[in-house]
C-alpha angles and dihedrals in degrees: 000000000000129000108273112218115207127219091268091057093250126116112242112256125181094160133034115202116198128184144036118035112181143163111229127209102202127187123206110244115294123206094240141352109268121248119240111291094011133110132224128186130230129194094236144007114205130200107207145154114279142169126085098265095042092047095049093045091049092048091048092050090051090057091049099258114144104238139174124202123215111194146107133256133176127258092252141098092275090054090050090050094050094048092047092051093045093049093045088057092051103260117146104234098176089112097051110108121217113220123209090192105054135045121242110274112258139188132196108214114200116193119195121188111259094006136092115262123267126222134206108187137191108195095205119154093001088080089070094059115101102171091238089096088087107103127214087239090061092045090054089064099047138084099190133031115198122188114196129190096026111170099036098076116051091199088064086066132180091249092051091049090049090053093045093048092048089056090046091054090050086060091045092249119151114235126221127182130194126180141215115197125221105135104024095193092050092048091049090053091049090051091059089071097036108043098068087063097045120105093188127016116196116190124150119242094259092053090045091050092053092046097045106023088233123121096193112086091214091056091043090056091048090055093054092045089053088053090057110270111140093215137000136206117197115194118202105182111229090006093066131233140291134212123197134168134183114298097358135099119258122266114217132191131181122237127250113262108234137147107267116219098165126000093200110125096007093121092047091051088052089054091050092051091047091051089050088057092048092051089051091048093242122165119264090257091053091047089053090051094051090046091051091048093053091047091051092051091051101051094053090073136051112257134043098266108010099099105033120130124261116228095269092049091047096052093044093049093050092046092052097039111042117183122228110241 
């Protein structure tokens, strides 16, 4: 899919994705984690797109949503690979900066049968992204601004996100924030500045538990609402997802039951499906359903974006497999 230039000379953009852009090295599930000094074989090793912002933008492009990515990659073969893959999927990469100082961010993803995946991550060029690279001209085109990977890169600070989201609101752009936890205390401090400017906050239940000290998703959502977020979605993997906004009861949906091959990117696929629902003015319950469907399509394949639905597959799957609210 090529970049479609409109009559005005601009590339259509309903969604701006800002944040982590990564190349993932993903192994097909191994039977056990190897002991020190030993070797174990896997059926395949994949080189794929990774990183919250790159994943969400790729998934959105696959379901026919015009999307622009704002990020940073290195001037190296991995950066060339990431940009080629993003563009081939239909993502506008004109706002991705190429650094001659840092390598492209990379993650080794180790999948062990019956266990959650393990990550080894080199932050690389993502450390140069501040979030302030998003121009007012780009905001003028968009309906939704989604920042992914908040909390992993100190340069993408709470104050910078607050400033960026304030500008987005001036252009009537909805703001979404997703997190990746490394230093929990540092991320919690960054959220103090950011959350009052967030229209929708999207942590998973494990992240929310670490940030709030609460194990109940309903109470987790309440904590983030108290900190200023207008609405919160908590995803809980096989246990489903929850939506809650100020002054209203929570809406909960179960997840789709599928065979999980690789959980990498499942949360990002959920975000893309939820955004699809927002753009189509669906109810929160319907948005949760579309998010769950995209997440289910993702985890049945190795790699963060390789197996996600296209728009026809997504709509057909949701139509044929309604979730009970």
